[in-house]
N, C-alpha and C positions, 0 to 999 in steps of 0.2 A: 734235219731233213735227211735221214738215213734210210729208215724203212720205207718201202714204196709198194703200192698195190696197183700201179699203172705207170705209164710213161711220165716220169718226173714228179710223181705225187707221193706225199708221205701217207702213212696209214690212215690218217683222218681225212686226207684230201686237201689239207690246207696247213699253212705255217702258223703255229700258235705262239710264235715268239713275241708278237705284239709290238714289233719295232715300228715306230712311226716318227721318229725324230730325224733331224738333219744329219746325224752322224758326227764323228769326231775327226774326220780327215781334212777339215779346213773348208771354208766357204768356197763353193764353186768347183772344186777339183773334180768331184765325181761327175759333174756335168760336161766335162771335156769330151766324154764319149757318149753323151745322151742328148737326144732331141725330143721335144714334147710337142705333140700336135693337139690343138684345141679347136674342134669344129664349133662354130658359133652362129646362131641365128637370132638376131634381135636381142643381144645380151649387153647392150650399152650400159645398163645400170649395174649388172653384177660383175662384168669382166674386169673393170679396174681393180676391184678388191682382190680378185683371184690372182691377177698379175702382180699385185703388190705382195701378196702372201708368198708367191713363188720367188720374188726378188729377195724377200726377207730370209728365205732359206739359202740364199747364196746363188740362186740360178741367174745366169746372165740372160738378159732379155732376148738376146739374139739366138738363144737356144730354143725359144718358144715360137712355134708356127701357129698363128691364129688363122683359121680358114673361115672367111666370111661367106656363109652359104646363102647369099641373096638377101641380106638384112635390109630392112627399111629404115632402121635407126642408125646411130653413129657407132656401131660395133667396130667397124674397120678403123674409124678415126681414133677411138679411145685405145685400141690395141696398138696402133702405130705410135701414138703419143707415149705409151708406156715402153716403147722400144722393141716391141715384138715384131717379128717378121709376119707380114700380112699377105695372105694369098686369097684371091677372089675365085669363088666357084659359084656362079649364078644358078647352075642347075641344082635344084633342090634334091636333098637326099643325104642322110648321114654318111653312107658309104661313099657317095660322090665327094663329100667334103674331105673325108679321110684320104681318099685316093689322090685328091688334088694336093693335099699336104705332103703326101709321100712323093708325088711327082716333083714338087719343089725341092725336096731333100735329095732325090735321085740326081738332080741336075748339079748338085754340089760336087766339087772335085774330091772331097773327103767325106762321104756319108757317115752318119753316126754308127757306133757299135750297137746301140740300143735305141729303140724308138718307143716312147710312151704316149698314151692317149688319156685325156680326161675331159670332162665337160666344162663349159665356160660359165655355168650358172652358179657355181660355188657349192654345189652339193658334194663334190669330191674334195676331200681335205688334202691340200698339197703336202701337209706334214707326213702323210702316209706314203708319199711317192717313193721314198727310199726303200720301203719294205717290198715294193714291186721291182725296183731296179737292181738292188743289191744282189739277189740270188742269181741274176743273169751275169752281172759283172764278176761275181765270184765263181762262175762256171758251174753253178748248181742247177740251173734251169735254163730253158730256151724261151719260155713263155710263162708269164705270171699274170694272173687275173685277180683283181680285188673283189672279195666277197663282202658285200655290204652288211654290216652288223645290224641285226634285226632290232636290237634295243635302241638304236639311234638312227633308224631308217625313216626319220621324219620326212614327210613330203612325198612318200611313195604310196599312192592310193591303193586300196584293197584290190580293186579290179586289175591293177597293174601287177601286183604281187601274185595274184592267182594265175594270171596269164603267163607270167614268167615261170611259175612252178609247173604249169602244164607243158610248156615248151621243153623245159628241162627233163620232165618225165618222158616225153616222146623222144628226146635225144638218147635217153637210156634204152628205150625200147627199140628204136630204129638203128642206132649207131653203137650201142653198147658203151656209152661214155657217161659217167656221172659228172654233172656240172653243178657247182654250188651257186653260181650266179651267171648272169649274162650282161652284167654292167659294163659301162664304157671304160672304167678306170683299170688300165692294164699296161703292161710293158712286154716287149718282145725283142729278141735278138734280130738285128737288121737282116742278116743272111737267112735266118729262119723265115722271116716275113716274106722275103723275096721268093723263097721256095714254095710258099703257099699260093702264090699267083692269085691274090685276092681280086674279085671282080664284082661283088655285090655292091650296088650303088644306093641301097636304101637301108631300111632298118634291120635287114638280115645280116649286116656286116659283122657284128660282134659274134653272132652265132656261127656264121660261116668260118670265121677265124678259128674258133674253138673246135669245130668239127674237122676242119682240115688239119689242124695241129694234131688232133688225135689220129686221124687217118695216116698221117705221115710220121707218126712216132716221135713227135717233139717231146722233150722233157717238160712237162706241164705241172705248174704249181699254183695253188690258190692260197691267198693270204687274206686274213680278216682286215677290213678297213672300215673306219667310221663313215657314216653317210649322213650329211646334214640336209636340212631343208634348204631349198634354193634361196639365193639372196634376194632375188627380185623376179617379178613376173610369174608366169605359169608355164609348166612343161608343155612342149609342143606335142608330146605324145601321151604320157601318162596323166597329164592334167585333165583329160576329158575321155569319156568312154569310147566315142567313135574313133578318134585317132589311135587309141590303144588297140581297138579291134582290128584296124587296118594294119598296124604294125605286127600284131599277132598273126594275121593271115600271111603276111610276107615272110615271117619266120617259119611258118609251117611249109611254105613253098620251098624255103631253103632246106628244111629237114628232108623233104622228098627229093629235091634236086641233088643234094650232096650224097644221098644214098645211091642214086642212080649213077653218079659219076665215079663211085669207088671201083 
């Protein structure tokens, strides 16, 4: 990660090291400075396996914040049973859930050095989490986003992939930033996240974070990560055309709003 063509990016725009293992520094040690937020809506079936995989990597359950975003099933119950910290956010919205999780961490006397985000449906592979967190802990980046590998992007419908590509194209045209993905699997330095003053409460959250990171000159890095089919159920957004269109419209609003705020 030496040559760079923008704030914190290598020449290809992403880390090609392929690191996705738990590392060699001993179980749990790296998590002493990291917290993980998992927004979840009706993920009772998938969440237990996700939390089990995280625990197998050495992650202490107390480092995981599961935000129940108004689930009608037992999402909160299975999360608490696994030892995760459960936060309730009944107001629907991906950004609202993330903000609620951050609010819980802010109230801690000793906030984490790095906060990571991942989905609770099992599509994000926990084994790739170190590739997101390590560059920040090593001082090489402020913000790292996982770019889902196309060859293993099972479960992402064609309309969702096309919509994502269009939003990223507009981000280049309107903001001059090239984005490899807008996925939820990411990690950011706590102090850097505070400086972004995030406020989107819906599906524009991930895009807003990347646009504001670019505008504020954060050292930004993209790393390739595997993307699996969700373990159970159907995506609340990409699983159907109409919700995908609604999410896309909200992202376009963010594109315009963030351009006007620069």
